[in-house]
N, C-alpha and C positions, 0 to 999 in steps of 0.2 A: 301342437295346436289343439288337438282333441283333449289332451290332459288338462290344458289350461281352461278349456270350456267346462270340463267336469268340475274343476276347482271353483270356477266362477258360479257354476250352477249350484254347487254345495253351499256357497256363501249367499247366493241370491235368495234362497228359500227363507232363512231367518231374516234376511234383509227385507222381505215383503212384510213379515210380522213387525219388524221395527218401524217400517213406513206406516203401517196401519196404526201402530201405537202413537206415533208422532202426529198423525192426522186426526186423532180423537177430537181435537178442538174444532174441527170442521164438521158441522152436523151432517152434511151429505155423505161423509165417509163414516162417521160414527154410527149413524142411524141406518145406513144402507149397506150395499155390497160392492161399493165402488172400488175397493182395493182387490177384489177377487181376480179381475183380469191381470193383475200384476204377476200372478203365478205363471203366466205364459212366459215370462222372462226366464226363470230357472228351467222351465220345461224345454224351451227351445235350446237353451245352453246344453242341457243333458242330451237332447237329440243330436246336437252338433258333436258332442263328445262320444257318441255311440261308436263302439268298435275300437276305442283307443287301446294300443298295445300295452300290456303289462300294467293295466290300470283296473284290474278286476275288483280289488277291495275299494279303491277310490270310487269307481262307478257304482258299486253296490251301496256304499255309504251315501253317495249323492242322491241316488234314487230313493233310498229308505227315508232320508231326511225330507225329500220332496213329497213323498206319499204321506208321511206323517204331518208335514206342515200344511199341505194343501187340503188334506182330509180333516185336520183339526180346525181349520178355519170355519167351515159350515157347521161342524159339530159344536163348536163353542157358541155359535149364535142360535142354533136350532134346539140344542139340548140343555147345556149347562146353565144358560142365562135365563131360562124361562121361569116366570112366576105364575103359578096356576091359581092362586087364591082369588076368590071373587071379591071385588071391592064393594064394601057396604056404604061408604061415604058417597054422597051424591050432591050434584049442584042443586041449589035451592034450600039446602038445610043450613042450620046455623053452626058456624065453626065454634067448637068449645074454646072457652078462654083458658089461658094457662099463664104460669109464671115460671121462667127459667133464667139461668145466668147466661149473660152474653160473654163474648171473648175477653172482656175486661173484668169479668167476675161480678158484674152489676146485675141485680135481679130486675128483669123487665117482664111485662105482661103483653099479651096480644092486644088487649084493649088500649094499652099505651099508644100503639101505632094506629089503631082503627078509629080513634077519636078524630083524626084529621086526614088520614090517608087510607086508600085501599092497600091491602097487603098481599104480596106474593110470597106465600109460604113454600119453602123448598125443603122437603125431607130428603136427607142423603145419608149414606152409610159411613162416610169418614174419608180422611185424606188418602187412605190406602186404596180407595176405589178409583181407578183411573177415569172411569166414565163419569163419576160424580165430580171429580176435580175438573174435568174438561167442561162439564155443564156449568159449573160455578164460575169458571174463568170466562165463559161466554156471557154469562149474566153480568159479571163485573165489567166487561168491556162495554156493555150497553146500560150501565147503571145510571148515567146521566139522562138517558132517554126515559127510564122508569121514573126517575125523580121529576122530570119535566111533566110527566103524566100524573103526578101526585100519587105515585105507587112506591111503597117501601118494600124492598126485598128483605126477607128474613129467612135465613137458613137454619135448619135444625138437624143435629146429628147426635149420636151417643157419645161423641168425644168430649173429653174434659175441656174447660175453657182455654187452657194453655195450648192445647193442640189446635183448637179452632183459631186462636190468635195467630199461631204460626203459619196459617194458610194465607194471611195477608189480604183478606177480602175487605172491600170498602163498606160492606153492609153488615148488619148484626148477624152473628152466627151463634146460635143458642145451644146449650148443652142439655141433653136429655139422656143421661147415662143409664138410667133404669128403664128407659123406653115407656115411661108412664104416659107422657103426652102422645107419643106415637101410638100407644094402645088406645087412648081416648079417641084418636082419629081413625082407629081400625086399620092401621098401616104397618103392623108388625108382620114381617116376613119370617115365619117360624123356621128355625134351623136353616138359615139361608146360607151360611158359610161355616164349614167345619163344625156343624151342629149348633152354631150360635145364632140367636135371634137378632135380626137387624131390621132397620126401617125399609119398607118398600119405597123405592125412589118415587116421589110424588110431588107434583107442582100444583098449588092451590091458589086461586085468586079470591081473596076475601074482601067483600064490600065494606066500606067504612060505615060506622054508626051501628047498623043492625048485625054486622058480622056474618051476613049470609054468604054462602059460597056461590060465587058468580060463575066460576069455571074451574075445572080441575082435570089433570091428566096424570094417571098412575102408570108406571112402567110395567108392561107385561114381560119385558125382557130387560135385564139390568143395563144393557148397552144403549137402549133406545130411549132418548129423552126429548122433550119438546124443544124446539129451537127458539132463540130469542125472538125471531120474527113471528113465529107462531104465537108466542105469548103476547107480543105487542098487538097482533091482530085481535086476540081475545079481549084485550083491554079496550079496544075501540068499538066492540059490539054493544 
């Protein structure tokens, strides 16, 4: 019985990480610490397995995995994900116009959208960023609500058009491979990952006509993004 508890405890720690990953699409889990209490499950299992006969190596492995897993959880949020750069872009300033290729390879400009609609610009790192993907899936699920409010969602990443197209999003996804537009907006996160410059994840609401920035929110931590409800509240102000 005690050995079984140790085995389950050993499996439960990576299981918490898997659950956390699967729940990224739920803002309460992605933006907060809601999955932290789940580490109580492997902890209690390891306590139940305490003193199991002839299970020294198994117990040691289970406890090491638990300590690394439970310790890595806050470390990832408090240390590795932080973005310390000061944001220069401010609400009330004019959003720079630009022309980029969408996921179909067609050249489009910001002004093409702002003639008739407000625009929600979403700068993201790419499909390999699970937090970006979760954020964009959440926006896609509420796309009809944005359209009903005469707001066009436009995402921008360094990815080439074919990779943007593979994401299967219903709104325009533009390619900025050299980060020129990202730099114009002051949103380059220098040496963000493996020494590579990447966009600072940022959501910007641009007013139609004058292209003034009505509202924006830049990530201070790569995991934390505005929720669709938070954005829709900003639309109504």
